[in-house]
C-alpha positions in Angstrom: 167.8 63.3 79.3 167.2 64.7 82.8 168.3 62.2 85.4 165.3 61.5 87.7 166.7 58.5 89.6 170.0 56.8 90.4 171.0 53.2 89.9 174.6 52.6 90.9 175.1 48.9 90.2 173.7 46.6 87.4 172.6 44.2 90.1 170.3 46.8 91.7 166.6 46.1 91.6 165.6 49.5 93.0 166.4 53.1 92.0 166.6 56.1 94.2 164.6 59.2 93.3 166.6 62.5 93.0 163.4 64.6 93.0 159.8 64.2 94.1 158.2 61.9 91.5 154.5 61.6 90.7 152.5 58.5 90.2 151.7 57.9 86.5 154.9 59.7 85.3 157.5 58.1 83.2 160.9 58.1 84.9 164.2 57.8 83.0 167.5 56.5 84.5 170.7 54.8 83.5 171.7 51.3 84.3 175.3 51.2 83.2 175.2 52.9 79.8 171.6 51.9 79.0 168.7 54.3 79.5 165.7 52.7 81.0 162.2 54.0 81.7 159.5 53.1 84.1 156.0 54.4 84.7 155.5 54.9 88.4 152.5 53.4 90.2 152.9 55.5 93.2 154.3 58.9 94.3 158.0 58.6 95.2 159.4 61.2 97.6 162.9 62.6 97.0 165.5 60.1 98.3 163.1 57.1 98.4 163.3 54.0 96.4 161.2 52.4 93.7 161.4 48.9 92.1 162.9 48.8 88.7 161.9 45.2 88.2 159.4 42.9 89.9 160.6 41.7 93.3 159.1 38.4 94.5 158.0 37.8 98.1 160.9 37.3 100.5 163.6 38.2 97.9 166.6 40.4 98.3 166.3 44.1 97.8 169.5 45.4 96.2 170.6 49.1 96.3 174.0 50.4 95.2 175.1 46.7 94.8 174.3 45.8 98.4 171.5 43.8 99.9 169.6 46.2 102.1 166.8 43.8 103.1 164.2 41.4 101.8 160.7 42.0 100.5 157.7 41.4 102.8 155.5 40.7 99.8 155.6 41.0 96.0 156.8 44.5 94.9 155.9 45.3 91.4 158.0 47.4 89.1 157.3 51.1 89.6 156.1 50.7 93.2 157.5 52.5 96.2 160.0 50.5 98.2 160.2 51.5 101.8 159.6 50.2 105.4 156.0 49.1 104.6 157.2 46.4 102.2 160.8 45.5 103.1 162.6 44.4 106.2 166.2 44.5 107.3 168.1 41.2 107.3 170.6 42.5 109.8 170.2 42.8 113.5 167.3 40.4 113.6 167.5 38.8 117.1 164.5 36.6 116.3 166.4 34.8 113.5 168.7 32.1 115.0 
């Protein structure tokens, strides 16, 4: 199997593309020792993230075992995860 995406931690809900990936393609990746596959709903540029499970609105987005932000809306499995649908939880001066 050619690795097309990276998932570092079993708690991750996103994978990182290691090549430019095309909408409609089936992408394979490892979660631990298990091979998983997802059909992409959108093009995913090299280095960008896509959801490997459905992420509910205002839920944590986890990459490499670390929370990198929270979803701004529902992000369905196979969709691009980027600044248009997540926000950082750090450095938010408006959250007191």
